MARBA-112554 format. One record per residue (C-alpha): residue number from 1; x, y, z. Coordinates in steps of 0.05 Angstrom, whole numbers. Example, Ala and Ser with C-alpha at 12.3 -4.5 7.8 and 13.67 -1.06 7.14 Angstrom:
residues 2
k/c1/c2/c3
1/246/-90/156
2/273/-21/143
END
This chain:
residues 631
k/c1/c2/c3
1/-438/-592/-547
2/-391/-561/-603
3/-361/-492/-601
4/-389/-449/-657
5/-343/-440/-716
6/-359/-374/-761
7/-421/-394/-801
8/-411/-355/-867
9/-469/-369/-911
10/-473/-383/-982
11/-514/-338/-1023
12/-582/-363/-1032
13/-575/-382/-1100
14/-519/-421/-1097
15/-537/-452/-1027
16/-605/-475/-1060
17/-569/-510/-1117
18/-514/-539/-1070
19/-560/-568/-1022
20/-611/-593/-1074
21/-546/-630/-1110
22/-539/-660/-1034
23/-604/-689/-1025
24/-625/-628/-974
25/-681/-580/-975
26/-651/-508/-973
27/-686/-464/-925
28/-738/-407/-956
29/-706/-342/-960
30/-712/-297/-891
31/-772/-256/-884
32/-761/-184/-891
33/-764/-142/-835
34/-818/-104/-807
35/-837/-48/-856
36/-828/-75/-921
37/-774/-72/-971
38/-745/-5/-938
39/-738/-37/-876
40/-700/-97/-915
41/-656/-47/-952
42/-629/-12/-887
43/-564/-46/-879
44/-549/-24/-954
45/-564/44/-936
46/-517/41/-881
47/-462/27/-924
48/-471/83/-972
49/-481/130/-917
50/-414/105/-886
51/-373/107/-949
52/-396/170/-963
53/-374/190/-897
54/-306/170/-902
55/-297/175/-977
56/-288/103/-989
57/-317/74/-1059
58/-376/40/-1038
59/-355/-26/-1087
60/-298/-29/-1042
61/-336/-27/-980
62/-388/-73/-1001
63/-341/-131/-1025
64/-295/-125/-961
65/-357/-129/-920
66/-381/-194/-963
67/-319/-228/-952
68/-315/-213/-877
69/-386/-234/-857
70/-432/-247/-921
71/-466/-178/-899
72/-496/-213/-829
73/-496/-167/-770
74/-485/-232/-722
75/-526/-195/-671
76/-459/-170/-632
77/-433/-240/-629
78/-363/-253/-630
79/-338/-307/-679
80/-298/-361/-661
81/-234/-312/-697
82/-256/-258/-652
83/-296/-218/-700
84/-355/-168/-694
85/-404/-150/-746
86/-417/-141/-811
87/-345/-112/-822
88/-314/-166/-775
89/-270/-121/-728
90/-224/-159/-688
91/-216/-158/-611
92/-187/-225/-596
93/-166/-238/-518
94/-120/-284/-482
95/-187/-314/-465
96/-205/-322/-531
97/-145/-359/-547
98/-154/-402/-492
99/-213/-429/-512
100/-216/-428/-587
101/-177/-474/-634
102/-106/-460/-603
103/-136/-492/-535
104/-77/-459/-495
105/-116/-457/-429
106/-61/-453/-373
107/-6/-429/-422
108/37/-369/-399
109/47/-335/-462
110/-25/-321/-482
111/-23/-244/-463
112/36/-237/-509
113/4/-270/-568
114/-66/-229/-557
115/-22/-170/-568
116/-14/-173/-635
117/-41/-100/-669
118/-82/-148/-729
119/-119/-180/-670
120/-150/-113/-642
121/-178/-75/-704
122/-238/-62/-664
123/-201/-16/-618
124/-159/20/-676
125/-226/32/-710
126/-262/60/-644
127/-204/110/-638
128/-210/131/-715
129/-286/148/-705
130/-292/163/-626
131/-342/116/-616
132/-336/68/-554
133/-311/-10/-566
134/-374/-28/-539
135/-422/6/-589
136/-377/-26/-648
137/-389/-94/-624
138/-469/-88/-613
139/-488/-34/-671
140/-481/-58/-740
141/-489/13/-763
142/-430/29/-720
143/-393/-31/-736
144/-396/-9/-808
145/-379/66/-802
146/-311/38/-763
147/-296/-4/-817
148/-301/46/-867
149/-262/95/-824
150/-208/33/-817
151/-212/25/-893
152/-195/100/-903
153/-146/104/-856
154/-106/44/-889
155/-115/83/-958
156/-82/139/-936
157/-16/106/-906
158/-5/74/-970
159/-26/120/-1026
160/-30/180/-990
161/-106/195/-991
162/-176/165/-1007
163/-180/157/-1088
164/-243/156/-1125
165/-218/97/-1164
166/-244/36/-1126
167/-168/1/-1158
168/-130/43/-1120
169/-152/17/-1058
170/-119/-55/-1068
171/-65/-42/-1009
172/-125/-20/-964
173/-162/-80/-979
174/-97/-125/-969
175/-78/-95/-908
176/-150/-104/-880
177/-142/-179/-889
178/-95/-175/-824
179/-53/-215/-851
180/25/-209/-851
181/43/-248/-900
182/43/-226/-979
183/7/-284/-1005
184/-48/-290/-958
185/-61/-219/-957
186/-63/-209/-1035
187/-111/-268/-1042
188/-155/-234/-996
189/-152/-172/-1043
190/-159/-213/-1107
191/-224/-246/-1086
192/-253/-174/-1057
193/-234/-146/-1128
194/-263/-207/-1160
195/-323/-193/-1123
196/-324/-124/-1140
197/-316/-137/-1212
198/-373/-200/-1219
199/-425/-162/-1170
200/-461/-197/-1113
201/-533/-207/-1083
202/-558/-237/-1020
203/-611/-233/-972
204/-587/-245/-896
205/-604/-285/-846
206/-644/-220/-811
207/-675/-203/-879
208/-636/-153/-903
209/-625/-154/-980
210/-563/-126/-1002
211/-533/-116/-1074
212/-466/-104/-1103
213/-475/-85/-1173
214/-418/-113/-1220
215/-361/-65/-1239
216/-322/-103/-1289
217/-283/-40/-1313
218/-248/-40/-1246
219/-177/-53/-1250
220/-140/-66/-1183
221/-70/-32/-1177
222/-46/-101/-1149
223/36/-69/-1149
224/16/-31/-1089
225/23/-94/-1044
226/96/-79/-1042
227/82/-16/-998
228/59/-62/-940
229/125/-90/-931
230/95/-161/-925
231/135/-226/-910
232/144/-268/-968
233/134/-336/-967
234/157/-394/-1022
235/94/-432/-1034
236/114/-471/-1103
237/142/-527/-1066
238/106/-520/-1002
239/44/-574/-1013
240/57/-639/-981
241/-2/-685/-1012
242/5/-742/-1048
243/22/-739/-1127
244/-48/-762/-1139
245/-87/-706/-1108
246/-105/-642/-1131
247/-66/-598/-1078
248/-59/-520/-1070
249/-23/-485/-1011
250/-52/-428/-986
251/-21/-401/-918
252/-61/-387/-853
253/-53/-335/-821
254/10/-333/-777
255/-22/-321/-715
256/-76/-381/-726
257/-15/-431/-711
258/61/-433/-695
259/123/-451/-726
260/154/-508/-705
261/200/-566/-734
262/162/-621/-715
263/181/-680/-703
264/259/-661/-715
265/253/-612/-667
266/231/-672/-617
267/158/-658/-617
268/125/-726/-641
269/69/-720/-691
270/28/-788/-674
271/-42/-777/-682
272/-88/-744/-746
273/-157/-705/-725
274/-216/-704/-775
275/-255/-639/-770
276/-314/-610/-813
277/-317/-540/-834
278/-389/-519/-816
279/-384/-478/-875
280/-366/-480/-950
281/-300/-493/-973
282/-278/-429/-992
283/-304/-400/-923
284/-267/-438/-883
285/-200/-423/-926
286/-223/-347/-918
287/-233/-353/-843
288/-168/-381/-834
289/-131/-331/-864
290/-159/-283/-816
291/-115/-273/-745
292/-142/-294/-685
293/-182/-354/-700
294/-167/-424/-717
295/-132/-466/-775
296/-122/-531/-804
297/-63/-562/-837
298/-111/-580/-902
299/-182/-562/-923
300/-222/-619/-964
301/-269/-589/-1012
302/-338/-636/-1017
303/-356/-628/-1087
304/-289/-652/-1119
305/-245/-673/-1062
306/-191/-617/-1081
307/-147/-599/-1025
308/-115/-537/-994
309/-61/-544/-948
310/-56/-479/-905
311/-2/-504/-851
312/63/-536/-861
313/65/-607/-819
314/122/-589/-784
315/86/-535/-757
316/34/-529/-702
317/-38/-508/-725
318/-89/-485/-677
319/-146/-538/-699
320/-167/-579/-639
321/-176/-529/-583
322/-126/-568/-541
323/-55/-546/-546
324/-29/-608/-523
325/-64/-648/-578
326/-46/-590/-629
327/27/-605/-613
328/26/-671/-630
329/-29/-680/-688
330/-43/-658/-760
331/-108/-629/-774
332/-146/-645/-834
333/-219/-601/-845
334/-275/-629/-893
335/-324/-587/-925
336/-388/-608/-895
337/-440/-599/-834
338/-446/-648/-784
339/-517/-640/-769
340/-537/-646/-850
341/-536/-731/-842
342/-474/-742/-885
343/-507/-716/-949
344/-444/-675/-951
345/-384/-727/-945
346/-376/-749/-1017
347/-340/-805/-1038
348/-290/-759/-1076
349/-282/-728/-1005
350/-278/-794/-971
351/-227/-822/-1019
352/-190/-760/-1023
353/-185/-757/-946
354/-155/-825/-945
355/-104/-819/-998
356/-78/-760/-952
357/-84/-799/-888
358/-51/-859/-913
359/4/-810/-946
360/19/-778/-876
361/11/-836/-833
362/66/-870/-866
363/109/-805/-874
364/106/-795/-798
365/85/-870/-772
366/29/-858/-739
367/-15/-923/-731
368/-81/-929/-778
369/-132/-941/-723
370/-182/-901/-684
371/-137/-898/-629
372/-91/-856/-672
373/-137/-825/-727
374/-185/-784/-680
375/-243/-740/-696
376/-247/-672/-661
377/-304/-688/-623
378/-253/-749/-588
379/-201/-692/-564
380/-208/-675/-491
381/-217/-607/-471
382/-152/-574/-434
383/-183/-558/-375
384/-246/-563/-337
385/-281/-503/-354
386/-268/-516/-429
387/-287/-589/-436
388/-370/-577/-449
389/-354/-525/-497
390/-309/-574/-540
391/-326/-591/-612
392/-373/-647/-635
393/-350/-655/-709
394/-351/-693/-762
395/-414/-709/-726
396/-455/-775/-717
397/-455/-784/-804
398/-384/-790/-811
399/-377/-862/-831
400/-324/-880/-793
401/-321/-961/-820
402/-325/-935/-883
403/-269/-888/-882
404/-223/-940/-846
405/-237/-991/-898
406/-212/-937/-944
407/-150/-934/-908
408/-134/-1005/-913
409/-150/-1013/-839
410/-218/-1041/-826
411/-240/-1029/-747
412/-276/-1091/-741
413/-268/-1165/-747
414/-318/-1220/-732
415/-376/-1189/-690
416/-380/-1222/-622
417/-392/-1215/-540
418/-326/-1215/-501
419/-317/-1233/-429
420/-319/-1187/-372
421/-250/-1152/-357
422/-232/-1160/-437
423/-241/-1098/-487
424/-291/-1093/-547
425/-284/-1049/-606
426/-353/-1006/-622
427/-382/-1038/-694
428/-439/-1017/-697
429/-443/-1014/-779
430/-464/-951/-811
431/-524/-953/-862
432/-554/-1012/-817
433/-546/-973/-754
434/-604/-922/-751
435/-609/-879/-694
436/-660/-821/-681
437/-629/-751/-658
438/-653/-687/-649
439/-634/-625/-693
440/-646/-557/-674
441/-639/-490/-713
442/-573/-471/-678
443/-545/-543/-696
444/-549/-525/-775
445/-519/-468/-804
446/-545/-483/-869
447/-612/-458/-850
448/-644/-522/-872
449/-675/-531/-799
450/-723/-481/-785
451/-747/-520/-718
452/-726/-576/-675
453/-737/-643/-702
454/-725/-708/-698
455/-688/-747/-752
456/-677/-823/-758
457/-612/-827/-800
458/-553/-878/-808
459/-504/-867/-755
460/-439/-889/-729
461/-450/-887/-650
462/-488/-928/-601
463/-527/-895/-556
464/-507/-908/-475
465/-559/-915/-419
466/-551/-919/-351
467/-585/-990/-340
468/-598/-1048/-387
469/-664/-1019/-405
470/-690/-986/-477
471/-729/-944/-412
472/-668/-929/-377
473/-640/-847/-383
474/-589/-837/-429
475/-523/-823/-395
476/-506/-751/-387
477/-433/-740/-384
478/-413/-701/-321
479/-389/-637/-367
480/-452/-626/-400
481/-504/-665/-358
482/-482/-651/-278
483/-551/-693/-268
484/-519/-747/-312
485/-578/-751/-356
486/-566/-742/-429
487/-605/-722/-487
488/-612/-746/-560
489/-594/-681/-583
490/-548/-689/-643
491/-500/-640/-609
492/-500/-690/-537
493/-427/-728/-550
494/-431/-748/-474
495/-475/-810/-485
496/-449/-845/-541
497/-394/-889/-565
498/-371/-892/-636
499/-347/-939/-691
500/-273/-959/-673
501/-271/-936/-602
502/-244/-981/-554
503/-279/-998/-481
504/-273/-1055/-429
505/-332/-1095/-416
506/-360/-1086/-353
507/-415/-1128/-351
508/-465/-1164/-393
509/-550/-1170/-375
510/-582/-1203/-439
511/-580/-1169/-492
512/-545/-1111/-462
513/-467/-1100/-458
514/-441/-1051/-401
515/-373/-1014/-412
516/-331/-973/-360
517/-335/-902/-388
518/-333/-834/-355
519/-322/-859/-290
520/-385/-903/-294
521/-417/-969/-317
522/-462/-952/-377
523/-502/-1003/-426
524/-513/-1004/-499
525/-556/-1058/-537
526/-511/-1108/-561
527/-554/-1176/-582
528/-508/-1227/-604
529/-452/-1178/-599
530/-481/-1143/-665
531/-452/-1083/-644
532/-378/-1099/-617
533/-317/-1141/-645
534/-272/-1169/-586
535/-211/-1135/-583
536/-163/-1176/-550
537/-91/-1144/-562
538/-100/-1082/-525
539/-67/-1048/-463
540/-114/-1044/-409
541/-100/-992/-351
542/-132/-977/-283
543/-119/-946/-218
544/-57/-977/-187
545/-83/-967/-118
546/-153/-962/-80
547/-154/-890/-95
548/-181/-858/-159
549/-137/-831/-203
550/-134/-758/-229
551/-155/-755/-310
552/-123/-695/-348
553/-135/-660/-411
554/-67/-633/-431
555/6/-662/-419
556/58/-616/-398
557/117/-626/-351
558/113/-605/-275
559/129/-531/-260
560/203/-547/-228
561/218/-584/-299
562/221/-521/-338
563/293/-480/-345
564/293/-418/-317
565/273/-362/-361
566/206/-408/-380
567/144/-397/-359
568/114/-464/-345
569/44/-483/-374
570/-8/-506/-319
571/-19/-578/-306
572/-90/-585/-269
573/-132/-650/-271
574/-206/-644/-302
575/-237/-644/-240
576/-308/-676/-256
577/-266/-739/-280
578/-230/-790/-248
579/-212/-871/-258
580/-243/-902/-191
581/-212/-962/-167
582/-235/-1028/-198
583/-251/-994/-277
584/-205/-1004/-332
585/-194/-970/-391
586/-167/-983/-458
587/-95/-940/-473
588/-86/-917/-544
589/-9/-925/-542
590/55/-935/-497
591/60/-883/-451
592/88/-813/-473
593/137/-764/-440
594/101/-698/-418
595/131/-641/-462
596/120/-561/-478
597/138/-519/-535
598/157/-452/-536
599/160/-421/-611
600/198/-360/-594
601/256/-400/-586
602/242/-463/-610
603/254/-497/-549
604/227/-559/-527
605/218/-585/-453
606/207/-655/-440
607/191/-678/-375
608/212/-741/-333
609/143/-763/-324
610/102/-799/-371
611/26/-809/-388
612/-25/-857/-420
613/-80/-829/-472
614/-139/-871/-451
615/-203/-880/-483
616/-242/-846/-431
617/-316/-826/-455
618/-329/-801/-523
619/-267/-764/-517
620/-196/-791/-501
621/-155/-769/-438
622/-91/-771/-398
623/-67/-806/-339
624/-1/-804/-306
625/33/-878/-316
626/57/-885/-246
627/-11/-879/-222
628/-41/-938/-261
629/-28/-1008/-272
630/-26/-1035/-344
631/-36/-1103/-374
END
């Protein structure tokens, strides 16, 4: 299953046009709430009341909320960037950072990171209103009032009062962004005031109709930004892209990553992680500028392949949900939706991404293969508790074989059956490989799936079964399905092998091939080797003795190897997994030393032990090299 990303909704008019262009039917507008138009306008009335109560110009309050939540209440749910309600009031905890894009489970510095004031605007708003924090999370009216109170407090601290002129709220709006960086805060304020000038209208997912009339005469006082004393980051030379790409730099919130000096400081960059946004391009860029959530080094637009770089490659982006993976990778987000059948992944997006990946691979010496160019759905969970909630993007409709061809590094060769004990690459094709998946409303934030439905579509994977029969149950990954039985749900990554992944052949019966996968023997239909290509030149590892080998999601040094004054990260095996004696798995590279990074001092700690990364199931995993034998 994939962890929910913020689902910021396109306006209905824009969404309908985009989806129609993509060949996807747009969902009808949500039904109005009981009671007709008056009930459907109740949130608009709440905004008017809150604006009047705290002397905030209504256009300012509405526009800030529009860019924070698209006016959705989110039913008391916390976004993945730690925000609540229409005003996206943040309350980020150490647990949020451990389980989010940072993937910092086991790291000792979480409490300190989570203490930044920008990550706790909900608590500040609770003090201003006298309302309990619990109510601000769950009650949309209280949330809107609290957001207005917070904006008013920012205006008072910057201009000494609450002016009637909306243009004089520029600094207050910039501060509401939560950014500590001047350009990012100003960019947020600029977007808010562009919306005030142009106006906006939306019917939210729960049927609320909200309108912000255009105010073209508003003139934002941009000079107020200096009153916030924010950091100025040079951006003119900050873009790291090939010259052929339309590339701009917009910095992510500093809290959404860590300043480093990779690879000059000894932290290797050895992989590239492919993501999709599960939102519009603009919403993704906006989300990454808000503190407390994730980020990516790059975001690519679907329509034309435009690129926004948001984190310098030398720095660590909180993008993969696993700190060890984040340390050693570069993350690229692609505008799109994993459940939409590939319609958002345009040729322009594929080609732009391929140009960018080739550039990065050459610059950092990253091999161009599927063992180093990964999907987010291939990254392991950093702890046992987090494996089941790891993201599953870019999903079954990202055409890996096409993408690797664009990288000039095709994953396959001549199809065929490989002998038992040797390795194969999964190469099912894409257009000809039509698989049936069940897509439910919660899988599809576009709103185009009103009910669970089965879809048969081109796919990048083969289903894995518990026996060599089409009637045998699908294999269920232990972290997702304790009973061992999988499903055809589009987000159920636990019983699939995707194009470019490599596994060791465990058996062969008739048209069926078995591989070692997640500690088990699993089967997929492979007549005459039509879904596989033999992979003779790979390293295969197995248990060195008669006992199972522990499997890990992170690669930290032993506690005793940390110098005094540095808190060790916890290194614990993934309890549901192991490599049983007699099984074998493909190592994706030579073993690498364990390591850890401390951003406050720039210190890199390198351990004496080394670990192999292996293709363990749909995701990779790590094993200590001393505990396995390699051939």
